[in-house]
C-alpha positions in Angstrom: 6.1 70.0 69.6 5.5 66.8 67.6 3.5 67.6 64.8 3.8 64.2 63.4 0.9 63.3 66.0 -1.3 65.6 64.2 -0.6 65.0 60.5 0.4 61.7 58.7 3.5 62.8 56.7 3.5 59.6 55.0 0.7 60.9 52.8 3.1 63.7 51.4 4.9 62.7 48.4 7.6 65.4 48.3 10.1 67.2 50.4 8.6 70.4 49.2 5.3 69.8 51.0 7.1 68.6 54.1 9.0 71.8 54.4 5.9 73.7 54.5 3.8 71.2 56.7 6.2 70.0 59.3 6.7 71.6 62.6 3.3 73.3 63.1 0.9 73.3 66.0 -2.3 72.1 64.5 -4.7 72.5 67.5 -7.5 74.9 67.0 -6.7 78.5 67.8 -2.9 78.0 67.6 -0.9 80.5 65.5 -0.6 79.6 61.9 3.1 80.2 62.1 5.6 78.8 64.8 5.9 81.7 67.2 9.2 82.9 68.6 9.4 81.8 72.2 12.1 83.7 73.9 11.7 82.1 77.3 14.4 80.6 79.5 12.1 79.0 81.9 8.3 77.9 82.1 5.8 77.7 84.8 6.0 74.4 86.7 3.6 71.7 86.5 4.0 70.8 82.8 6.6 68.8 80.8 8.8 71.9 80.6 10.8 73.7 83.2 14.0 75.2 81.9 14.7 75.8 78.3 18.3 74.4 78.3 17.0 71.2 79.6 13.6 70.7 78.2 13.6 72.8 74.9 11.3 75.4 73.6 8.4 75.1 70.9 10.5 77.2 68.5 13.5 75.1 68.2 11.4 71.9 68.6 9.6 73.0 65.4 12.8 73.3 63.6 13.9 69.7 64.9 10.4 68.4 63.6 11.1 69.9 60.0 14.4 68.5 59.6 13.6 65.3 61.2 10.6 64.7 58.8 13.0 65.4 55.8 15.5 62.9 56.9 12.9 60.5 58.3 14.8 60.6 61.6 14.9 62.6 64.8 16.9 65.9 64.8 18.8 67.7 67.5 19.2 71.4 67.2 22.5 73.3 68.1 23.6 76.8 68.5 26.0 76.3 65.5 27.2 73.8 63.0 30.3 73.3 65.0 28.2 72.9 68.2 26.5 70.0 66.5 29.8 68.6 65.3 31.3 68.8 68.7 28.4 66.9 70.3 29.1 64.0 67.8 32.7 64.0 68.7 31.5 63.9 72.5 30.4 60.5 71.8 33.9 59.2 71.5 35.9 57.3 74.3 39.6 58.0 75.1 41.9 56.4 72.5 39.2 56.5 69.7 40.3 56.2 66.2 38.8 58.9 63.8 38.9 58.8 60.0 38.3 62.1 58.1 38.3 63.0 54.4 41.4 64.7 53.2 39.4 67.4 51.7 37.3 68.4 54.7 35.7 71.4 56.4 38.4 73.2 58.3 36.4 73.3 61.5 36.0 69.4 61.6 39.7 69.2 60.9 40.6 71.7 63.6 38.5 69.9 66.2 40.0 66.6 65.4 43.4 67.9 65.5 42.9 69.6 68.8 41.8 66.4 70.5 44.7 64.4 68.9 47.2 66.9 70.3 45.7 66.3 73.8 46.0 62.5 73.3 42.3 62.1 73.1 42.3 60.1 69.9 44.1 59.3 66.7 43.2 60.9 63.4 43.9 59.5 59.8 42.6 61.1 56.6 41.5 59.4 53.4 40.7 60.6 49.9 37.0 61.2 49.6 36.8 58.9 46.5 39.0 56.3 48.0 36.0 53.9 48.4 38.2 50.8 49.2 40.1 52.6 52.0 36.9 53.8 53.5 35.6 50.3 53.4 38.7 48.9 55.1 38.6 51.8 57.8 35.2 50.8 58.7 36.5 47.4 60.4 38.7 49.6 62.8 37.6 53.1 63.1 35.5 54.5 66.0 34.3 57.5 64.1 34.0 57.8 60.3 33.4 61.3 59.3 32.5 61.6 55.6 31.7 64.8 53.7 30.0 64.5 50.5 30.1 66.4 48.2 33.2 67.7 49.8 34.3 71.2 50.6 35.6 72.8 48.3 36.7 70.2 45.8 33.1 68.9 45.5 34.1 65.1 45.4 31.2 62.8 45.8 31.8 59.8 48.1 30.4 56.3 47.3 28.2 56.5 50.4 26.0 53.6 49.5 29.0 51.3 49.5 30.9 52.8 52.4 27.6 52.9 54.7 26.9 49.2 54.0 30.3 48.0 54.8 30.7 46.0 58.1 32.0 48.2 61.1 32.7 47.9 64.6 29.6 47.5 66.8 30.4 50.7 68.6 31.6 52.6 65.5 29.7 55.6 64.2 29.4 56.8 60.7 28.5 60.4 60.3 27.9 62.3 57.0 28.1 66.1 56.6 25.2 66.6 54.3 25.4 70.3 54.2 26.2 70.7 50.6 23.7 68.1 49.3 21.0 68.9 51.8 18.1 66.6 52.7 16.6 67.5 49.2 19.4 65.9 47.3 20.6 63.1 49.8 19.4 61.4 52.9 22.5 59.6 54.5 20.3 57.8 57.0 18.5 55.9 54.1 22.0 54.9 52.8 23.1 53.4 56.1 24.8 56.4 58.0 24.3 56.7 61.8 24.2 60.3 61.8 23.4 63.1 59.4 24.7 66.5 60.0 23.7 69.8 58.3 24.8 73.3 59.1 21.4 75.1 59.1 23.4 78.4 59.0 23.6 77.5 55.1 20.6 76.3 53.1 18.0 75.7 55.9 18.2 79.2 57.1 19.1 80.5 53.7 19.5 84.5 54.2 22.8 84.7 56.0 21.4 85.8 59.2 21.7 83.2 61.8 23.9 80.3 63.2 22.6 76.8 63.9 23.3 73.1 63.4 21.3 70.0 63.0 22.3 66.3 63.7 19.6 63.6 62.7 19.6 60.1 63.9 17.2 57.2 64.0 18.8 55.4 67.0 17.1 56.4 70.2 20.4 56.0 72.2 22.2 58.6 69.8 19.2 60.9 70.3 19.4 60.7 74.0 23.2 61.1 74.0 23.2 64.2 71.7 20.5 65.9 73.7 22.6 65.2 76.7 25.6 66.8 75.2 23.8 69.9 74.2 22.3 70.4 77.8 25.6 69.8 79.5 27.7 72.1 77.2 25.0 74.7 76.8 24.9 74.5 73.1 21.3 75.2 72.7 20.0 77.3 69.8 18.8 80.7 70.3 15.1 81.7 70.1 15.4 84.1 67.4 17.8 81.9 65.3 15.4 79.0 65.6 12.6 81.2 64.5 14.6 82.4 61.5 15.6 79.0 60.6 12.0 77.7 60.6 10.9 80.6 58.6 13.8 80.0 56.1 13.0 76.2 56.0 9.6 77.1 54.4 10.9 78.3 51.2 14.2 76.0 51.1 12.8 73.8 48.3 12.1 76.8 46.1 15.3 78.4 46.7 17.5 75.5 46.3 15.8 74.4 42.9 16.4 77.8 41.5 20.0 78.1 42.7 20.9 74.5 41.3 19.5 75.5 38.1 21.7 78.5 38.1 24.7 76.5 39.1 24.5 74.0 36.4 24.2 76.8 33.8 27.2 78.6 35.3 29.3 75.5 35.7 28.8 74.9 31.9 29.9 78.4 31.1 32.8 78.5 33.4 34.3 75.2 32.1 34.3 76.8 28.5 35.8 80.2 29.5 39.3 80.9 28.6 40.1 82.6 32.0 39.4 79.4 33.8 41.7 76.6 34.2 39.5 74.0 35.9 35.9 73.9 36.8 34.5 71.4 39.6 30.9 70.6 39.7 29.3 67.3 40.0 26.9 67.9 37.4 29.6 68.1 34.6 30.4 64.9 32.8 34.0 65.9 33.1 33.8 65.8 37.0 35.8 62.8 38.5 33.0 61.5 40.5 30.0 62.5 38.2 28.9 58.9 37.7 28.5 58.4 41.5 26.8 61.7 41.7 24.3 60.9 39.0 23.6 57.6 40.7 23.4 58.8 44.4 22.0 62.4 44.3 18.7 63.8 43.5 20.5 67.0 42.1 24.1 68.3 41.7 23.9 71.3 44.2 24.5 75.0 44.2 28.3 75.1 44.9 31.0 75.4 42.2 34.8 75.8 42.5 36.9 76.8 39.9 40.7 77.6 39.2 41.2 81.0 37.7 44.0 80.8 35.1 47.0 82.5 36.8 48.0 82.7 40.4 46.5 83.8 43.8 46.5 87.4 42.8 44.7 86.8 39.6 42.0 84.9 41.6 41.9 87.7 44.2 41.4 90.3 41.6 38.2 88.4 40.3 36.9 88.6 43.6 37.4 92.2 43.9 35.9 93.0 40.6 32.6 91.3 41.1 29.5 93.5 41.6 26.5 91.5 41.9 28.1 88.4 43.4 29.2 89.2 47.0 32.7 88.7 48.0 32.2 86.8 51.3 32.5 83.6 53.1 30.0 81.0 53.8 27.2 79.6 51.4 23.8 78.5 50.9 21.9 81.9 51.0 19.8 83.8 48.5 22.6 85.9 47.4 25.7 84.5 45.6 29.0 84.5 47.2 32.6 83.9 46.2 35.9 83.7 47.9 39.4 82.3 47.4 39.6 79.3 49.7 43.3 78.9 50.0 43.6 82.4 51.4 41.7 81.2 54.6 43.7 79.7 57.6 44.0 75.9 57.4 43.2 75.8 53.7 46.6 76.4 52.2 46.7 73.0 50.9 44.1 73.9 48.3 45.1 75.2 44.7 46.1 78.9 45.3 43.9 80.2 42.6 40.6 78.1 43.4 37.5 80.2 44.0 34.5 78.7 45.6 31.1 80.0 44.3 28.0 79.6 46.2 25.3 80.1 43.7 22.2 82.1 44.7 18.7 82.9 43.3 19.5 85.9 41.2 19.0 85.9 37.4 21.4 83.7 35.8 22.5 85.9 33.1 23.1 88.6 35.4 25.3 86.4 37.3 27.1 85.3 34.2 27.7 88.9 33.0 29.1 89.7 36.5 31.4 86.7 36.5 32.5 87.0 32.8 33.3 90.8 33.3 35.4 89.9 36.5 37.3 87.1 34.8 38.1 89.3 31.7 39.4 92.1 34.0 36.7 94.5 33.5 35.4 96.5 36.5 
């Protein structure tokens, strides 16, 4: 489905409207909402034959929505990692990859697995080492940026890095999961690929796995679709349906959670039980100036170090009642976890907690956090 044929999205002034309007079949008699199409194959004689090759109306609607937000063309995958793997599929043997030092462990694990097999070399750079990233553009085959980063929330100077000269065949990809298309559009800044885990803010209800890669170059669009088809990384019918439904309220959810996050970050930064608070919206954040210039908002993720050791941080997680002690992020409910306790994350401060702020009442969230930090059940 290409809803852009039926509606001029250029007339829409905001992402809020795009999220509601995009991806709909506007022909007379069509369902108002995108239907769940649980079909693996279709009657021959039309443009569709087999879902893995030709898609379904449900996941194409999801692609239309995210593509409209990013002003590109999106490819939906069965999970975020499936989308990331499709980007890595574009590399040739002997390629050079550059990753952030503060990086999602799935990306780091995929890169390391290929390095051990002799497929490519891998180097790491600090997210805020702008000069280093600019120099790397001249030699790297894939530059994978993550901004804000997970979980240290460092904001890269994407404008400067994306505009730096790079090899003709090089790809620059940005993991835009934390910022989302509402706060940042990497393709506008000069990136080749923009990635989002739709499991997070797009779906928004902790009930699906999906990944989205968005591009503007037709050759990359064809290549990503080919990788998805050959590796069977197609999104499920139910997951696509849920992601479309979740996307309709994404702007409202994100706005509320972002306001909550700013208030909680300010309160955490003044709490005696907290040693360090990281949030790009705080003036004390090392990359606050870049965030203020580059982002439309500061997001819904906070990381903070509990005063004390890992056991003290674990105790906070065990004492919260409204906030869920769980992994992942970007949903209606607030979640918290100690990241250094996860395999592959032992380089992080042992008492660091990552808080994904949801849409609950901010005073209720603060009462829960404050009590947990003070040792009250």
